[in-house]
N, C-alpha and C positions, 0 to 999 in steps of 0.2 A: 580776598581769600576764607572763603566760611569752610572748604571741608577739603578733604582730601582724598583723591581716585585713587585706585588700588594701580600698582605698575604691573602692566602687563609683562608677564612671564614668558620665554621661550624654551619648546623641549619640551623636555619631563618633567621643568619644575611648572613649566600650566598649570596640571594638575592638583598641586600643591596651591598656586594661589588658588585654583578656581576653588577647594573646599574651603578655604579661608576667605572668600566673598563676604561674607555675610557676618561673621565677625568684623571685619574690614570697613562696614557698614554702620557698627554697630557704635565704631572706634572713631566714625567721621563726625559724629554727634558731640562729640567733646569738645566745649568750646577753646577755641584758641586764641591766644594772646593777641592783641590788636598791632603788637608793636615785636612782638617774636622773627626774625627775620632766618630764624632757622626752625624747620615745625616737622617732626615726624611721627607718624602713627603705623604703631603693630611693623614697624621698618624688620624686613628679616631676610638672613643672607644662607644660602646651604648650601657646600659643597658635600654633592651626594649623603651621605650617613651625618657629615662634620655640620651642625649648626652653629656657622661664623658668628651671628646676628640674629637674637631673638627678641620679635614684638619691641623693638625699640621708641618708646615715648620721650620725646624732651622737645623743650624749644628753649632756644635762644635768642634775648632779647637783643634790644638796640643799644648799645651805654653800656655791655656789662660783659664782663668774663667767664664764664661758663669754660670749669674745668673736668672732663672727663678725665677717671683718673682710674686707674687699672692698670693691672701685671701686663706681660708682652703674654701675646695670642688671646687677649682677654674679647675682643676685636673694634677695639677702637681702627687700627687704620683702616679697617672694611668697611665701618661708618665712614669717614672719612671718605674714602672713595667713593660707594652711595652717594653721599652729597655733591660728589662734582660731578657727580655721570661717568665714572669713570669703570662702574661696573655696575650690572642689575640689579637693583634689589629682586627675590627669589620670592616674598611677597611685601604687603603693606606699602605705604606711599612717604613721599617726602615733599616737602616743598622752603624753597630755597630763596628768597627774595622774590617771592610769589611765584617762580615758576617750579615746573618738575624738572629736577636733573635726569632723570633717565631717559626724558623726551625732549629739554630742550637744555641741553649742557653746555654748550655755547653760549647762550643764553646768562644761566649759573655764572659761569666766567667769568662775562666782564663784570660782575659785581661782586666777585668773590678775591682775593688774594691769599694767596696758597701757599706755605711754607713745610715743604716735607723733613722726613727726618734728618733726610741729610741731603742737601741744598747743591746743587752743581751749577758752576759756574767755567768760566772760559779763565783759565790760567794765566794767558799769555796776554789778555785783557786786564785794563784796568778797571775798578768799580763801576766810574761814570762809564766806558764802555760799554760793558756787560748791559747799564739801562738803560743806553742807549736802544739795543739788543732788543729788549724787551718791548721796549714804547716803541719799536717797529714793529713788532708781532703785533701789539694793542691797536695799531695803526694810527701810533701817535709819530709826529714828526715835528720839525723846524722849532719855531720858538715855543709854542706851545709844549710840545715836548722835553724841551731844554729849562723849564720851567717848573715844569710838574718831576722833573730827575733832580733838580737841586733842590727842591722842597723836602723830596723826601731823601736826599743826602742831610741833610740841614737837622730834617726830624729824628732822624737814627743816631746823629752825632756823628760823620763821617767826613764832613767836611775836609781836614786836614791831611785826609787817607786812600779818597778818592779818587784820587789819579795817580794813584802806584798800582803795580801790578795785582790782581787779586792771588797771585803763586806767594804773594809775602806777608796775607794774612791771614790770621789765628782762626781758629775754628769759631769763635766766638765774633769776631770782625765776620767770618763769612756768614753769618748767621742773622746779623745785623745788616749786613749788605743784601739780605734775601727778604728782612722782612722792608726793605725800602725798595725791591724788586715790586715785588706783593703791591707796595704802596702806591707805585707810578700810575696805574689806572684807577685810580680814586677809588677802591672797594665800599660798599659799606658793610662788608664781613672782611673777616681775618679767619684761616682757619691752620691752627699751627699744631705739626705733631714734634712730639717728644721736643720741641726747640732749644733746649739747654742739656743735653745728654753730651756727655763730655767737654763739658764749657767747667772755666778755671772759675770758685767763688765771685770774684768779681766780676767778670761775665755776667755769672747767672745773675746778679743784681742789679747790674745793667739792662738787661732784656726783660726781666721782668718791668724794673721800673717805664722802661720807653716802652713796654703793653701796657701798663695804665696811663701813662700818660698818652698815648694816643687814642684812647679810648674816653679821655676827659677833654681831650684835642676837636676829635674830629664826630664822636660819638659813635665809632665802629660798633659791633656787636664782635668778639671775636668766642670762636671755641678753641679753648685748650688740650690737648690728648698729651697725657704725662703719665706716669709712675710713678713718680717722684713727689712723695706727698705733701711734703713738707714745705717745697717749692708750687703747689699748688692750693696750700692755703694761705700761705703767703698772699697771694696776687689773687684770685677766685672772688668772685662776685657769688660762686653758686656753683655746688659742684653735683656729677652724678657720678655714683660711683656702677664702676663695669665689673663682671666677673663672667667669665664663663659665655660671653655673649649674650647677658639678661642686665640690664639694668636692676640694681638690686635696691637703689637709694638717689635719691635728690632733694638739693635745698642749699640754704646757707650751713656751715658747717655747726653754726647755734641748733639749728633747724635738726638736722642729723646725728648732733650731738646727743638730743631730745629724742630721737626717733633709735637709735640706738645704744646710746649709753647706758650704763649702768645708772641705781637709782641713790648714788653717793655724791657727793659735791666734795670737791678735795678743797681746803684749804693750809695754804702755805703762812708759816708767823714763827716770828723771828724776836728773838731777846738782846740787850746788852749786854756784857760782861757779864755771862753765864758761863760757870766752869763746867766742865764734860760732867765733870761727878755728880753735878746736880742732872744732868738728865733724865735720870731714871724718876725723881721725883719728882719735874715736872712731866714725863708722861702720864703719872700718875693723879695730877692735877685736872692736865685736858681732857683724861678719858673719862674724868667724873663729871665732865660738862653733860648735861643732857640735849642728845640731838647724837653726842657725839657716837660713832661708832667704833672707831679704832685710832690710832697716835702713831705715828713712827717715829722717831728720833732722827737729830742732825747724821749724813753720814759724814761731817767734817767740821772743825772747828767753821765759823764761818754760815753755815747751811743752816737751812730754816727747821722748825718739823714743821711734819707734814700730818696734817689732821682730817681725817675721813669721816661727814656727816649725812646723815639720813633723817630726814626726805630730801630727795635736788631741791624742792619749791624753798624750804624752811632755811635756806643757807645765811640770808640777812639774819634773822632771830639767832642764829650758831655763831655769827661774828661779832653782835653785841653780849651773847655769850662769854665768847673765850675774849672779848677788851675786859669785859666787868669785872669775870673771874681773875684771869692773871694780873688785874691791876691791883685786885685785894688781896690776891697773894706775894705781890711785891714784887710782884718781876718786872725790867722794864723793856716793854715793848717798844721793834726798833721796825718794826713790818708786819702788814697783816693781807694778804694780797688772794683770791680764789682764783686760781689753776682751771684756765678750759681745758675740756678734754681734749687732746692732739688730734689731728687727722686720721694717724696712725693708728691710734687707741679704736676712734670709729671706725674706722675701712675693716679692723680685726677682725672685732664686735661684728660688723655686719656680715662680712662673713662663716662667720662661726655663726651666727642664729638662721643664715640664711643653708646650711649644710652642707659650704662649699670650701673646703682644701685652702691655707693659707698658703700662696708661696712659696719655695725657699727663696730665702733672701730679700724680702719682702723690705722696702723701704723706712727707716725708722722717722 
């Protein structure tokens, strides 16, 4: 696969597609990572005057979890529907395992396991019976199907509940069954739309660990759509920040922090047997160290001092100066560590820099 052709639009959208054809040809010249199983170039979807997805460029590689991060209404689900061939783009193009989903949706579905936000199963059937039904729909039967079903059940950790009725399952168990359902066809790609919503904390941890293990053992490409920032940060290799239909940043968390973070680094430093009455004088000592821009006293007993240093690329020198100065002052150093920016901080700053409103109730 060396280029992406623009998906032909229908009706009024055809005129929009023609206008963007020259720009599309320019975009096709962008090199494509040969390990990428999902590629989009200027992928767009419009509903009358509403632009749901606006010139989206992403690549999702084999052996990685790519997080598509954005609040509800950002365009994540519309993107997934286009990748699955369930809705046609207005302009731009996509390739999923080498196929154009708008032209070859059946071929795409053969290679992609999909877990929607609300996965549906027959409650009166057992988990295994539901998987047999899925296997049959995918042309699998007999010993081959039974082996694939057993393997999938084992991989998602449901061996002890596979033969009980789905109506007895928790939401977390149904999500795990949904992942098993997606694995039965032995896909190259997993696409998951908000897989951990309304699941208890332990269930969330189990699902995220399962995804990481599947990538490690099967070499899958995983596209994970979510608005839950901490979960995306904990499991994804790379993240795309999505807002108002636009991809406004993409990379590892460290790369996004470099792109959207401020110029200061944050270091937490703790001391043994330091009385609260000595906090103010300790703040003065720390604030006088070259490179330190500000200092926050501990929020309470046992909490560290928070030291902000500038510039960010001089953090190592600032750490050495902190250690040398505090030891010279007779302070008993117990801990020191640099705190990486959270994805929540990065997300908010990215939206602010792009002039986009931060959604009410954005996850912390």
